[in-house]
ChimeraX commands (.cxc) that place a marker at each C-alpha (Angstrom):
marker #1 position -34.58,21.23,-10.37 radius 0.5
marker #1 position -37.61,19.14,-9.42 radius 0.5
marker #1 position -39.10,19.66,-12.86 radius 0.5
marker #1 position -35.87,18.62,-14.57 radius 0.5
marker #1 position -35.54,15.54,-12.39 radius 0.5
marker #1 position -39.15,14.61,-13.16 radius 0.5
marker #1 position -38.50,14.81,-16.90 radius 0.5
marker #1 position -35.34,12.71,-16.62 radius 0.5
marker #1 position -37.24,10.13,-14.57 radius 0.5
marker #1 position -39.92,9.91,-17.23 radius 0.5
marker #1 position -37.61,9.79,-20.25 radius 0.5
marker #1 position -34.24,8.39,-19.15 radius 0.5
marker #1 position -33.67,6.22,-22.22 radius 0.5
marker #1 position -34.43,9.01,-24.68 radius 0.5
marker #1 position -32.22,11.47,-22.83 radius 0.5
marker #1 position -29.40,8.93,-22.57 radius 0.5
marker #1 position -29.48,8.24,-26.32 radius 0.5
marker #1 position -29.53,11.96,-27.20 radius 0.5
marker #1 position -26.64,12.66,-24.85 radius 0.5
marker #1 position -24.59,9.64,-25.99 radius 0.5
marker #1 position -24.96,10.71,-29.62 radius 0.5
marker #1 position -24.32,14.40,-28.89 radius 0.5
marker #1 position -21.13,13.78,-26.92 radius 0.5
marker #1 position -19.72,11.36,-29.48 radius 0.5
marker #1 position -20.73,13.30,-32.58 radius 0.5
marker #1 position -19.38,16.55,-31.15 radius 0.5
marker #1 position -15.96,14.90,-31.41 radius 0.5
marker #1 position -16.55,13.02,-34.64 radius 0.5
marker #1 position -18.17,15.68,-36.83 radius 0.5
marker #1 position -15.03,17.88,-36.95 radius 0.5
marker #1 position -13.06,14.73,-37.79 radius 0.5
marker #1 position -15.60,13.91,-40.50 radius 0.5
marker #1 position -15.25,17.40,-41.97 radius 0.5
marker #1 position -11.48,16.96,-42.09 radius 0.5
marker #1 position -11.59,13.50,-43.68 radius 0.5
marker #1 position -14.09,14.64,-46.32 radius 0.5
marker #1 position -12.05,17.79,-47.13 radius 0.5
marker #1 position -14.88,20.08,-46.14 radius 0.5
marker #1 position -12.46,22.28,-44.20 radius 0.5
marker #1 position -8.86,23.40,-44.63 radius 0.5
marker #1 position -7.66,22.57,-41.15 radius 0.5
marker #1 position -6.59,19.18,-39.81 radius 0.5
marker #1 position -8.09,17.35,-36.86 radius 0.5
marker #1 position -6.42,14.84,-34.57 radius 0.5
marker #1 position -7.42,11.21,-35.18 radius 0.5
marker #1 position -7.59,10.84,-31.40 radius 0.5
marker #1 position -11.00,12.54,-31.52 radius 0.5
marker #1 position -12.23,9.12,-32.58 radius 0.5
marker #1 position -11.10,7.78,-29.22 radius 0.5
marker #1 position -12.57,10.73,-27.34 radius 0.5
marker #1 position -15.96,10.35,-29.00 radius 0.5
marker #1 position -16.15,6.70,-27.97 radius 0.5
marker #1 position -16.51,7.83,-24.36 radius 0.5
marker #1 position -19.89,9.40,-25.19 radius 0.5
marker #1 position -22.06,6.45,-24.06 radius 0.5
marker #1 position -20.16,6.04,-20.77 radius 0.5
marker #1 position -20.33,9.75,-19.92 radius 0.5
marker #1 position -24.02,9.84,-20.81 radius 0.5
marker #1 position -24.65,6.81,-18.58 radius 0.5
marker #1 position -22.86,8.47,-15.65 radius 0.5
marker #1 position -24.77,11.74,-16.08 radius 0.5
marker #1 position -28.22,10.15,-16.37 radius 0.5
marker #1 position -27.50,7.67,-13.57 radius 0.5
marker #1 position -26.36,10.48,-11.27 radius 0.5
marker #1 position -29.51,12.47,-12.05 radius 0.5
marker #1 position -31.79,9.48,-11.42 radius 0.5
marker #1 position -30.19,7.65,-8.50 radius 0.5
marker #1 position -27.38,9.84,-7.20 radius 0.5
marker #1 position -24.48,8.24,-5.37 radius 0.5
marker #1 position -26.30,4.93,-4.94 radius 0.5
marker #1 position -26.68,4.55,-8.69 radius 0.5
marker #1 position -23.11,5.63,-9.39 radius 0.5
marker #1 position -21.75,3.15,-6.84 radius 0.5
marker #1 position -23.74,0.40,-8.52 radius 0.5
marker #1 position -22.37,1.40,-11.93 radius 0.5
marker #1 position -18.83,1.44,-10.55 radius 0.5
marker #1 position -19.34,-1.94,-8.85 radius 0.5
marker #1 position -20.42,-3.53,-12.12 radius 0.5
marker #1 position -17.52,-1.88,-13.96 radius 0.5
marker #1 position -14.92,-3.64,-11.80 radius 0.5
marker #1 position -16.85,-6.81,-10.90 radius 0.5
marker #1 position -14.51,-9.79,-11.06 radius 0.5
marker #1 position -15.20,-11.92,-7.97 radius 0.5
marker #1 position -16.83,-15.20,-8.96 radius 0.5
marker #1 position -16.37,-14.30,-12.63 radius 0.5
marker #1 position -12.86,-15.54,-13.39 radius 0.5
marker #1 position -14.09,-18.14,-15.95 radius 0.5
marker #1 position -15.91,-15.38,-17.81 radius 0.5
marker #1 position -12.88,-13.10,-17.65 radius 0.5
marker #1 position -10.80,-15.90,-19.10 radius 0.5
marker #1 position -13.35,-16.27,-21.88 radius 0.5
marker #1 position -13.23,-12.51,-22.50 radius 0.5
marker #1 position -9.44,-12.59,-22.78 radius 0.5
marker #1 position -8.93,-15.86,-24.61 radius 0.5
marker #1 position -12.10,-15.94,-26.72 radius 0.5
marker #1 position -11.03,-13.29,-29.26 radius 0.5
marker #1 position -7.53,-14.80,-29.40 radius 0.5
marker #1 position -8.97,-18.24,-30.11 radius 0.5
marker #1 position -11.25,-16.86,-32.83 radius 0.5
marker #1 position -8.27,-15.08,-34.39 radius 0.5
marker #1 position -6.15,-18.24,-34.31 radius 0.5
marker #1 position -8.87,-20.37,-35.92 radius 0.5
marker #1 position -9.48,-17.69,-38.57 radius 0.5
marker #1 position -5.74,-17.48,-39.30 radius 0.5
marker #1 position -5.58,-21.27,-39.68 radius 0.5
marker #1 position -8.59,-21.21,-42.03 radius 0.5
marker #1 position -6.92,-18.45,-44.06 radius 0.5
marker #1 position -3.78,-20.60,-44.24 radius 0.5
marker #1 position -5.80,-23.53,-45.61 radius 0.5
marker #1 position -7.70,-21.34,-48.08 radius 0.5
marker #1 position -4.73,-19.36,-49.39 radius 0.5
marker #1 position -1.99,-21.96,-49.11 radius 0.5
marker #1 position 0.20,-19.65,-47.02 radius 0.5
marker #1 position 0.15,-18.19,-43.56 radius 0.5
marker #1 position -0.98,-14.56,-43.36 radius 0.5
marker #1 position 1.56,-12.08,-42.01 radius 0.5
marker #1 position 0.87,-12.01,-38.27 radius 0.5
marker #1 position 3.94,-10.02,-37.29 radius 0.5
marker #1 position 1.87,-6.95,-36.42 radius 0.5
marker #1 position -0.72,-8.67,-34.30 radius 0.5
marker #1 position -2.56,-6.16,-32.13 radius 0.5
marker #1 position -1.07,-3.12,-33.85 radius 0.5
marker #1 position -3.10,-0.14,-35.02 radius 0.5
marker #1 position -2.99,1.56,-38.40 radius 0.5
marker #1 position -5.27,4.35,-37.17 radius 0.5
marker #1 position -3.05,5.32,-34.23 radius 0.5
marker #1 position 0.49,4.44,-35.37 radius 0.5
marker #1 position 2.09,6.72,-32.77 radius 0.5
marker #1 position 0.69,4.64,-29.92 radius 0.5
marker #1 position 2.94,1.84,-28.63 radius 0.5
marker #1 position 1.40,-1.62,-28.74 radius 0.5
marker #1 position 0.48,-1.83,-25.05 radius 0.5
marker #1 position -0.67,1.80,-25.08 radius 0.5
marker #1 position -3.05,1.02,-27.93 radius 0.5
marker #1 position -4.43,-2.00,-26.09 radius 0.5
marker #1 position -5.04,0.07,-22.95 radius 0.5
marker #1 position -6.65,2.85,-25.00 radius 0.5
marker #1 position -8.87,0.28,-26.70 radius 0.5
marker #1 position -9.99,-1.11,-23.34 radius 0.5
marker #1 position -10.67,2.31,-21.82 radius 0.5
marker #1 position -12.24,4.14,-24.76 radius 0.5
marker #1 position -13.91,1.40,-26.81 radius 0.5
marker #1 position -14.38,-1.28,-24.17 radius 0.5
marker #1 position -15.51,0.75,-21.19 radius 0.5
marker #1 position -16.50,3.82,-23.21 radius 0.5
marker #1 position -19.17,1.86,-25.03 radius 0.5
marker #1 position -20.10,-0.94,-22.63 radius 0.5
marker #1 position -20.81,1.30,-19.61 radius 0.5
marker #1 position -23.37,3.00,-21.83 radius 0.5
marker #1 position -24.86,0.26,-23.98 radius 0.5
marker #1 position -24.91,-2.62,-21.50 radius 0.5
marker #1 position -24.32,-0.73,-18.27 radius 0.5
marker #1 position -27.26,1.63,-18.67 radius 0.5
marker #1 position -29.30,1.12,-21.84 radius 0.5
marker #1 position -29.78,-2.67,-21.74 radius 0.5
marker #1 position -31.00,-2.73,-18.09 radius 0.5
marker #1 position -33.18,0.33,-18.67 radius 0.5
marker #1 position -34.90,-1.26,-21.67 radius 0.5
marker #1 position -35.32,-4.56,-19.81 radius 0.5
marker #1 position -37.58,-2.97,-17.25 radius 0.5
marker #1 position -40.55,-3.42,-19.58 radius 0.5
marker #1 position -39.18,-5.76,-22.24 radius 0.5
marker #1 position -37.55,-9.14,-22.60 radius 0.5
marker #1 position -33.78,-9.42,-22.59 radius 0.5
marker #1 position -33.86,-10.38,-26.28 radius 0.5
marker #1 position -36.01,-7.42,-27.29 radius 0.5
marker #1 position -33.83,-5.06,-25.28 radius 0.5
marker #1 position -30.68,-6.37,-26.99 radius 0.5
marker #1 position -32.24,-5.81,-30.42 radius 0.5
marker #1 position -33.22,-2.25,-29.50 radius 0.5
marker #1 position -29.71,-1.59,-28.18 radius 0.5
marker #1 position -28.31,-2.76,-31.53 radius 0.5
marker #1 position -30.39,-0.15,-33.38 radius 0.5
marker #1 position -29.10,2.67,-31.18 radius 0.5
marker #1 position -25.55,1.30,-31.29 radius 0.5
marker #1 position -25.52,1.03,-35.10 radius 0.5
marker #1 position -26.90,4.53,-35.63 radius 0.5
marker #1 position -24.32,5.94,-33.24 radius 0.5
marker #1 position -21.57,4.74,-35.61 radius 0.5
marker #1 position -22.87,6.64,-38.67 radius 0.5
marker #1 position -20.27,9.48,-38.75 radius 0.5
marker #1 position -17.49,6.90,-38.71 radius 0.5
marker #1 position -18.49,5.78,-42.19 radius 0.5
marker #1 position -16.89,8.97,-43.45 radius 0.5
marker #1 position -13.93,8.88,-41.06 radius 0.5
marker #1 position -12.18,5.53,-40.58 radius 0.5
marker #1 position -10.54,3.77,-43.53 radius 0.5
marker #1 position -12.32,0.50,-42.89 radius 0.5
marker #1 position -15.77,2.07,-42.96 radius 0.5
marker #1 position -14.99,4.53,-45.77 radius 0.5
marker #1 position -14.07,1.70,-48.12 radius 0.5
marker #1 position -17.46,0.05,-47.62 radius 0.5
marker #1 position -20.18,0.70,-50.24 radius 0.5
marker #1 position -23.48,2.08,-48.97 radius 0.5
marker #1 position -25.18,-1.30,-49.34 radius 0.5
marker #1 position -22.69,-2.71,-46.83 radius 0.5
marker #1 position -24.45,-0.86,-44.01 radius 0.5
marker #1 position -26.97,-3.73,-43.95 radius 0.5
marker #1 position -24.11,-6.15,-43.30 radius 0.5
marker #1 position -22.65,-3.77,-40.75 radius 0.5
marker #1 position -25.95,-3.63,-38.89 radius 0.5
marker #1 position -26.13,-7.43,-38.87 radius 0.5
marker #1 position -22.68,-7.51,-37.25 radius 0.5
marker #1 position -23.83,-5.00,-34.62 radius 0.5
marker #1 position -27.01,-6.98,-34.01 radius 0.5
marker #1 position -25.23,-10.29,-33.39 radius 0.5
marker #1 position -22.59,-8.53,-31.27 radius 0.5
marker #1 position -25.40,-7.02,-29.19 radius 0.5
marker #1 position -26.90,-10.49,-28.71 radius 0.5
marker #1 position -23.56,-12.01,-27.72 radius 0.5
marker #1 position -22.74,-9.20,-25.30 radius 0.5
marker #1 position -26.22,-9.28,-23.76 radius 0.5
marker #1 position -25.79,-13.02,-23.21 radius 0.5
marker #1 position -22.33,-12.46,-21.71 radius 0.5
marker #1 position -23.75,-9.74,-19.46 radius 0.5
marker #1 position -26.36,-12.19,-18.18 radius 0.5
marker #1 position -23.95,-15.09,-17.72 radius 0.5
marker #1 position -21.27,-13.00,-15.98 radius 0.5
marker #1 position -23.82,-11.64,-13.52 radius 0.5
marker #1 position -23.73,-8.11,-14.91 radius 0.5
marker #1 position -19.95,-7.64,-15.06 radius 0.5
marker #1 position -19.06,-4.69,-17.28 radius 0.5
marker #1 position -15.41,-5.60,-16.77 radius 0.5
marker #1 position -15.97,-8.87,-18.62 radius 0.5
marker #1 position -17.79,-7.07,-21.43 radius 0.5
marker #1 position -15.18,-4.31,-21.77 radius 0.5
marker #1 position -12.34,-6.84,-21.97 radius 0.5
marker #1 position -14.15,-8.95,-24.57 radius 0.5
marker #1 position -15.15,-5.88,-26.60 radius 0.5
marker #1 position -11.60,-4.51,-26.62 radius 0.5
marker #1 position -10.02,-7.87,-27.37 radius 0.5
marker #1 position -12.34,-8.54,-30.30 radius 0.5
marker #1 position -11.75,-5.06,-31.75 radius 0.5
marker #1 position -7.97,-5.45,-31.44 radius 0.5
marker #1 position -8.00,-8.87,-33.08 radius 0.5
marker #1 position -10.28,-7.97,-35.99 radius 0.5
marker #1 position -8.43,-4.72,-36.74 radius 0.5
marker #1 position -4.98,-6.34,-36.72 radius 0.5
marker #1 position -3.12,-5.51,-39.96 radius 0.5
marker #1 position -2.61,-8.74,-41.93 radius 0.5
marker #1 position -2.08,-9.77,-45.54 radius 0.5
marker #1 position -5.60,-11.20,-45.85 radius 0.5
marker #1 position -9.14,-9.94,-45.37 radius 0.5
marker #1 position -10.33,-13.43,-44.51 radius 0.5
marker #1 position -9.51,-13.17,-40.81 radius 0.5
marker #1 position -12.03,-10.43,-39.86 radius 0.5
marker #1 position -14.62,-12.02,-42.18 radius 0.5
marker #1 position -14.24,-15.43,-40.54 radius 0.5
marker #1 position -14.24,-13.93,-37.04 radius 0.5
marker #1 position -17.42,-12.07,-37.93 radius 0.5
marker #1 position -18.99,-15.30,-39.15 radius 0.5
marker #1 position -18.12,-17.00,-35.86 radius 0.5
marker #1 position -19.67,-14.17,-33.84 radius 0.5
marker #1 position -22.77,-14.35,-36.05 radius 0.5
marker #1 position -23.20,-18.03,-35.22 radius 0.5
marker #1 position -22.68,-17.28,-31.52 radius 0.5
marker #1 position -25.26,-14.51,-31.64 radius 0.5
marker #1 position -27.83,-16.76,-33.30 radius 0.5
marker #1 position -27.12,-19.48,-30.76 radius 0.5
marker #1 position -27.70,-16.98,-27.93 radius 0.5
marker #1 position -31.24,-16.09,-29.06 radius 0.5
marker #1 position -33.09,-18.92,-27.20 radius 0.5
marker #1 position -31.21,-18.18,-23.97 radius 0.5
marker #1 position -31.95,-14.45,-24.23 radius 0.5
marker #1 position -35.61,-15.10,-25.01 radius 0.5
marker #1 position -36.11,-16.96,-21.73 radius 0.5
marker #1 position -33.57,-15.05,-19.61 radius 0.5
marker #1 position -34.44,-13.13,-16.51 radius 0.5
marker #1 position -32.96,-9.63,-16.61 radius 0.5
marker #1 position -29.57,-9.32,-14.89 radius 0.5
marker #1 position -29.08,-6.47,-12.45 radius 0.5
marker #1 position -32.16,-4.40,-13.10 radius 0.5
marker #1 position -30.95,-1.45,-11.09 radius 0.5
marker #1 position -33.17,1.49,-10.27 radius 0.5
marker #1 position -31.25,3.88,-12.48 radius 0.5
marker #1 position -33.16,2.78,-15.60 radius 0.5
marker link #1:1,2 radius 0.2
marker link #1:2,3 radius 0.2
marker link #1:3,4 radius 0.2
marker link #1:4,5 radius 0.2
marker link #1:5,6 radius 0.2
marker link #1:6,7 radius 0.2
marker link #1:7,8 radius 0.2
marker link #1:8,9 radius 0.2
marker link #1:9,10 radius 0.2
marker link #1:10,11 radius 0.2
marker link #1:11,12 radius 0.2
marker link #1:12,13 radius 0.2
marker link #1:13,14 radius 0.2
marker link #1:14,15 radius 0.2
marker link #1:15,16 radius 0.2
marker link #1:16,17 radius 0.2
marker link #1:17,18 radius 0.2
marker link #1:18,19 radius 0.2
marker link #1:19,20 radius 0.2
marker link #1:20,21 radius 0.2
marker link #1:21,22 radius 0.2
marker link #1:22,23 radius 0.2
marker link #1:23,24 radius 0.2
marker link #1:24,25 radius 0.2
marker link #1:25,26 radius 0.2
marker link #1:26,27 radius 0.2
marker link #1:27,28 radius 0.2
marker link #1:28,29 radius 0.2
marker link #1:29,30 radius 0.2
marker link #1:30,31 radius 0.2
marker link #1:31,32 radius 0.2
marker link #1:32,33 radius 0.2
marker link #1:33,34 radius 0.2
marker link #1:34,35 radius 0.2
marker link #1:35,36 radius 0.2
marker link #1:36,37 radius 0.2
marker link #1:37,38 radius 0.2
marker link #1:38,39 radius 0.2
marker link #1:39,40 radius 0.2
marker link #1:40,41 radius 0.2
marker link #1:41,42 radius 0.2
marker link #1:42,43 radius 0.2
marker link #1:43,44 radius 0.2
marker link #1:44,45 radius 0.2
marker link #1:45,46 radius 0.2
marker link #1:46,47 radius 0.2
marker link #1:47,48 radius 0.2
marker link #1:48,49 radius 0.2
marker link #1:49,50 radius 0.2
marker link #1:50,51 radius 0.2
marker link #1:51,52 radius 0.2
marker link #1:52,53 radius 0.2
marker link #1:53,54 radius 0.2
marker link #1:54,55 radius 0.2
marker link #1:55,56 radius 0.2
marker link #1:56,57 radius 0.2
marker link #1:57,58 radius 0.2
marker link #1:58,59 radius 0.2
marker link #1:59,60 radius 0.2
marker link #1:60,61 radius 0.2
marker link #1:61,62 radius 0.2
marker link #1:62,63 radius 0.2
marker link #1:63,64 radius 0.2
marker link #1:64,65 radius 0.2
marker link #1:65,66 radius 0.2
marker link #1:66,67 radius 0.2
marker link #1:67,68 radius 0.2
marker link #1:68,69 radius 0.2
marker link #1:69,70 radius 0.2
marker link #1:70,71 radius 0.2
marker link #1:71,72 radius 0.2
marker link #1:72,73 radius 0.2
marker link #1:73,74 radius 0.2
marker link #1:74,75 radius 0.2
marker link #1:75,76 radius 0.2
marker link #1:76,77 radius 0.2
marker link #1:77,78 radius 0.2
marker link #1:78,79 radius 0.2
marker link #1:79,80 radius 0.2
marker link #1:80,81 radius 0.2
marker link #1:81,82 radius 0.2
marker link #1:82,83 radius 0.2
marker link #1:83,84 radius 0.2
marker link #1:84,85 radius 0.2
marker link #1:85,86 radius 0.2
marker link #1:86,87 radius 0.2
marker link #1:87,88 radius 0.2
marker link #1:88,89 radius 0.2
marker link #1:89,90 radius 0.2
marker link #1:90,91 radius 0.2
marker link #1:91,92 radius 0.2
marker link #1:92,93 radius 0.2
marker link #1:93,94 radius 0.2
marker link #1:94,95 radius 0.2
marker link #1:95,96 radius 0.2
marker link #1:96,97 radius 0.2
marker link #1:97,98 radius 0.2
marker link #1:98,99 radius 0.2
marker link #1:99,100 radius 0.2
marker link #1:100,101 radius 0.2
marker link #1:101,102 radius 0.2
marker link #1:102,103 radius 0.2
marker link #1:103,104 radius 0.2
marker link #1:104,105 radius 0.2
marker link #1:105,106 radius 0.2
marker link #1:106,107 radius 0.2
marker link #1:107,108 radius 0.2
marker link #1:108,109 radius 0.2
marker link #1:109,110 radius 0.2
marker link #1:110,111 radius 0.2
marker link #1:111,112 radius 0.2
marker link #1:112,113 radius 0.2
marker link #1:113,114 radius 0.2
marker link #1:114,115 radius 0.2
marker link #1:115,116 radius 0.2
marker link #1:116,117 radius 0.2
marker link #1:117,118 radius 0.2
marker link #1:118,119 radius 0.2
marker link #1:119,120 radius 0.2
marker link #1:120,121 radius 0.2
marker link #1:121,122 radius 0.2
marker link #1:122,123 radius 0.2
marker link #1:123,124 radius 0.2
marker link #1:124,125 radius 0.2
marker link #1:125,126 radius 0.2
marker link #1:126,127 radius 0.2
marker link #1:127,128 radius 0.2
marker link #1:128,129 radius 0.2
marker link #1:129,130 radius 0.2
marker link #1:130,131 radius 0.2
marker link #1:131,132 radius 0.2
marker link #1:132,133 radius 0.2
marker link #1:133,134 radius 0.2
marker link #1:134,135 radius 0.2
marker link #1:135,136 radius 0.2
marker link #1:136,137 radius 0.2
marker link #1:137,138 radius 0.2
marker link #1:138,139 radius 0.2
marker link #1:139,140 radius 0.2
marker link #1:140,141 radius 0.2
marker link #1:141,142 radius 0.2
marker link #1:142,143 radius 0.2
marker link #1:143,144 radius 0.2
marker link #1:144,145 radius 0.2
marker link #1:145,146 radius 0.2
marker link #1:146,147 radius 0.2
marker link #1:147,148 radius 0.2
marker link #1:148,149 radius 0.2
marker link #1:149,150 radius 0.2
marker link #1:150,151 radius 0.2
marker link #1:151,152 radius 0.2
marker link #1:152,153 radius 0.2
marker link #1:153,154 radius 0.2
marker link #1:154,155 radius 0.2
marker link #1:155,156 radius 0.2
marker link #1:156,157 radius 0.2
marker link #1:157,158 radius 0.2
marker link #1:158,159 radius 0.2
marker link #1:159,160 radius 0.2
marker link #1:160,161 radius 0.2
marker link #1:161,162 radius 0.2
marker link #1:162,163 radius 0.2
marker link #1:163,164 radius 0.2
marker link #1:164,165 radius 0.2
marker link #1:165,166 radius 0.2
marker link #1:166,167 radius 0.2
marker link #1:167,168 radius 0.2
marker link #1:168,169 radius 0.2
marker link #1:169,170 radius 0.2
marker link #1:170,171 radius 0.2
marker link #1:171,172 radius 0.2
marker link #1:172,173 radius 0.2
marker link #1:173,174 radius 0.2
marker link #1:174,175 radius 0.2
marker link #1:175,176 radius 0.2
marker link #1:176,177 radius 0.2
marker link #1:177,178 radius 0.2
marker link #1:178,179 radius 0.2
marker link #1:179,180 radius 0.2
marker link #1:180,181 radius 0.2
marker link #1:181,182 radius 0.2
marker link #1:182,183 radius 0.2
marker link #1:183,184 radius 0.2
marker link #1:184,185 radius 0.2
marker link #1:185,186 radius 0.2
marker link #1:186,187 radius 0.2
marker link #1:187,188 radius 0.2
marker link #1:188,189 radius 0.2
marker link #1:189,190 radius 0.2
marker link #1:190,191 radius 0.2
marker link #1:191,192 radius 0.2
marker link #1:192,193 radius 0.2
marker link #1:193,194 radius 0.2
marker link #1:194,195 radius 0.2
marker link #1:195,196 radius 0.2
marker link #1:196,197 radius 0.2
marker link #1:197,198 radius 0.2
marker link #1:198,199 radius 0.2
marker link #1:199,200 radius 0.2
marker link #1:200,201 radius 0.2
marker link #1:201,202 radius 0.2
marker link #1:202,203 radius 0.2
marker link #1:203,204 radius 0.2
marker link #1:204,205 radius 0.2
marker link #1:205,206 radius 0.2
marker link #1:206,207 radius 0.2
marker link #1:207,208 radius 0.2
marker link #1:208,209 radius 0.2
marker link #1:209,210 radius 0.2
marker link #1:210,211 radius 0.2
marker link #1:211,212 radius 0.2
marker link #1:212,213 radius 0.2
marker link #1:213,214 radius 0.2
marker link #1:214,215 radius 0.2
marker link #1:215,216 radius 0.2
marker link #1:216,217 radius 0.2
marker link #1:217,218 radius 0.2
marker link #1:218,219 radius 0.2
marker link #1:219,220 radius 0.2
marker link #1:220,221 radius 0.2
marker link #1:221,222 radius 0.2
marker link #1:222,223 radius 0.2
marker link #1:223,224 radius 0.2
marker link #1:224,225 radius 0.2
marker link #1:225,226 radius 0.2
marker link #1:226,227 radius 0.2
marker link #1:227,228 radius 0.2
marker link #1:228,229 radius 0.2
marker link #1:229,230 radius 0.2
marker link #1:230,231 radius 0.2
marker link #1:231,232 radius 0.2
marker link #1:232,233 radius 0.2
marker link #1:233,234 radius 0.2
marker link #1:234,235 radius 0.2
marker link #1:235,236 radius 0.2
marker link #1:236,237 radius 0.2
marker link #1:237,238 radius 0.2
marker link #1:238,239 radius 0.2
marker link #1:239,240 radius 0.2
marker link #1:240,241 radius 0.2
marker link #1:241,242 radius 0.2
marker link #1:242,243 radius 0.2
marker link #1:243,244 radius 0.2
marker link #1:244,245 radius 0.2
marker link #1:245,246 radius 0.2
marker link #1:246,247 radius 0.2
marker link #1:247,248 radius 0.2
marker link #1:248,249 radius 0.2
marker link #1:249,250 radius 0.2
marker link #1:250,251 radius 0.2
marker link #1:251,252 radius 0.2
marker link #1:252,253 radius 0.2
marker link #1:253,254 radius 0.2
marker link #1:254,255 radius 0.2
marker link #1:255,256 radius 0.2
marker link #1:256,257 radius 0.2
marker link #1:257,258 radius 0.2
marker link #1:258,259 radius 0.2
marker link #1:259,260 radius 0.2
marker link #1:260,261 radius 0.2
marker link #1:261,262 radius 0.2
marker link #1:262,263 radius 0.2
marker link #1:263,264 radius 0.2
marker link #1:264,265 radius 0.2
marker link #1:265,266 radius 0.2
marker link #1:266,267 radius 0.2
marker link #1:267,268 radius 0.2
marker link #1:268,269 radius 0.2
marker link #1:269,270 radius 0.2
marker link #1:270,271 radius 0.2
marker link #1:271,272 radius 0.2
marker link #1:272,273 radius 0.2
marker link #1:273,274 radius 0.2
marker link #1:274,275 radius 0.2
marker link #1:275,276 radius 0.2
view
């Protein structure tokens, strides 16, 4: 046990990344085999949701091994932190909605007609889920499932010896690679040509910058990040009659990410807990 704990203490980031990938890909690879017709049996699309919990579970396991109950309490505290952060929670809730509204208006001006917004917030991937059920699932699995790992553990761990900006860039590399099986699973990713991965990575990079900035400004509230993450995913994946809305929302996030670079470059790390 002492030897194992020593190794975890020396290589927590590496072990976290391996575990986050392993847990997620264990769910996604059977789904990939199904979608690519490599097998004759069918797999539930809900494995996509289950795999998204990989980073959060990995963060809990590594944190428990490194810092025990103290570290887990700190992770839980950041996951529900709302006191003194109501303006940032409002931004997390209303920000994606505002971006969607502006993008819809721009699409109206460009196309001469309003896009069909009757299915706002609905899911084409999980049609059996009721609207509110899908929103809750998005918050739990994609919001918390990813943010507890990427910003709750990995960002602070990398910031121990690096700047906030450098840590956010490194997180984006891990985060982008983690998505790779989904390029053969989800309809949105499957329709993208291989060259589009460069554009996809750029979107992950600017999202990592924006979320790192939001983590700093909200005083390390994973609740704020999970809500923003879920809200943005719901808005950009809303079925509409135009592809302009997600493109324009992505452009807005890109500008926000670029604007966040100077602040991240001079930022002091937020909540550098001992678990990293």
